[in-house]
C-alpha atoms as one frame of an Amber mdcrd trajectory, in Angstrom:
protein
  72.856 107.960 127.488  72.818 111.139 125.365  70.236 112.149 122.754  72.769
 111.398 120.035  73.382 108.021 121.411  69.625 107.219 121.510  69.366 108.216
 117.780  72.281 106.159 117.016  70.673 103.157 118.733  67.454 103.735 116.894
  69.116 103.912 113.506  71.210 100.878 114.258  68.184  98.858 115.497  66.204
  99.714 112.454  69.240  98.731 110.080  69.696  95.549 111.891  66.165  94.580
 111.557  65.903  95.638 107.938  69.215  93.643 107.028  68.289  90.722 109.201
  71.670  91.219 111.255  72.423  88.515 113.802  72.725  84.954 114.434  71.776
  82.670 111.513  71.634  79.301 113.387  74.046  77.805 110.844  77.611  76.741
 111.336  79.251  76.952 107.748  82.826  76.371 109.096  81.720  73.872 111.843
  81.670  74.683 115.674  84.894  76.437 116.955  84.175  75.701 120.556  81.193
  73.985 122.357  79.979  77.465 123.299  80.073  78.543 119.602  76.694  80.175
 118.630  77.191  79.918 115.010  77.297  82.196 112.018  76.663  85.808 112.661
  75.328  88.145 109.970  76.937  91.620 110.633  77.067  95.059 108.983  79.804
  97.623 108.606  78.805 101.230 107.819  79.762 104.824 108.552  77.679 107.162
 110.722  78.454 110.696 111.712  82.346 110.336 111.299  82.609 106.894 112.873
  83.009 103.474 111.465  80.143 101.181 112.849  80.086  97.569 113.300  76.551
  96.119 113.944  76.275  92.646 115.031  72.429  92.249 115.853  73.235  90.813
 119.206  75.746  91.167 121.996  78.794  89.069 121.360  81.681  87.896 123.622
  84.115  87.113 120.865  84.155  86.805 117.007  86.056  84.073 115.204  86.931
  84.658 111.431  88.574  82.574 108.825  91.554  84.056 107.284  89.570  85.226
 104.244  86.786  86.515 106.586  89.326  88.570 108.672  90.770  89.978 105.342
  87.211  90.770 104.053  86.427  92.594 107.218  89.484  94.397 107.099  88.748
  95.620 103.542  85.257  96.604 104.586  86.573  98.637 107.493  89.188 100.388
 105.366  86.643 101.111 102.615  84.230 102.616 105.126  87.013 104.709 106.823
  88.190 105.880 103.496  84.618 107.132 102.693  84.563 109.293 105.854  86.965
 111.811 104.677  89.698 112.246 102.228  93.196 111.719 103.598  95.260 114.763
 104.328  98.114 113.226 102.420  98.574 111.831  98.897  98.253 108.191  98.441
 101.986 107.907  97.478 104.688 109.770  99.317 106.244 112.728  97.641 109.699
 111.928  99.213 111.144 108.991 101.028 114.159 109.471 103.212 116.113 106.624
 104.774 118.273 107.414 107.752 121.175 105.164 108.775 121.117 103.664 112.313
 124.783 104.388 112.799 127.420 106.460 111.145 129.161 104.491 108.316 132.890
 103.939 108.886 134.977 106.281 106.717 138.566 105.867 105.422 139.015 109.799
 105.894 136.843 112.493 106.868 137.497 116.045 106.117 135.857 118.924 108.215
 137.367 122.223 108.172 135.486 123.477 111.249 135.652 120.645 113.764 137.922
 119.800 116.592 140.095 116.584 116.187 139.139 113.739 118.595 142.196 111.651
 119.296 140.636 109.221 121.973 141.151 111.427 124.923 138.098 113.543 125.925
 138.949 117.241 126.059 138.170 119.290 129.060 135.108 121.648 128.845 137.300
 124.760 128.868 139.153 123.488 125.860 135.853 122.930 124.041 134.545 126.236
 124.972 137.664 127.897 123.764 137.860 126.096 120.478 137.695 128.234 117.281
 137.479 126.871 113.743 140.196 128.080 111.322 138.019 130.662 109.773 137.196
 132.274 113.166 140.677 132.281 114.570 142.209 135.701 115.214 144.689 136.698
 112.399
């Protein structure tokens, strides 16, 4: 473990003790499984450019209600947004939609293209093609 990791662990341990993070011994939503260890008080913060989730104990899994999951998501986004300002504005300057396929056309005019009539031309014919404005007079 590096010196920085040691310092992070020290900071997290102090905060977990100060905030009383970890298991509460309560089951406000009832037991999810027989192995459920109950409610867990956790903290979300930012430290040296990283979003940190502190649980106060080792955990194998985390079960959240729909509202709890949304709240955690908002906390994570809030902490992430606080780390640095985004490079791009909140709203896009320009939105472009690209079609997945070329729309069918009744007529297409292109004054510098070869006409395709359903038979693939040979390579020499394609290489020899000259648009009207490049043909010898």
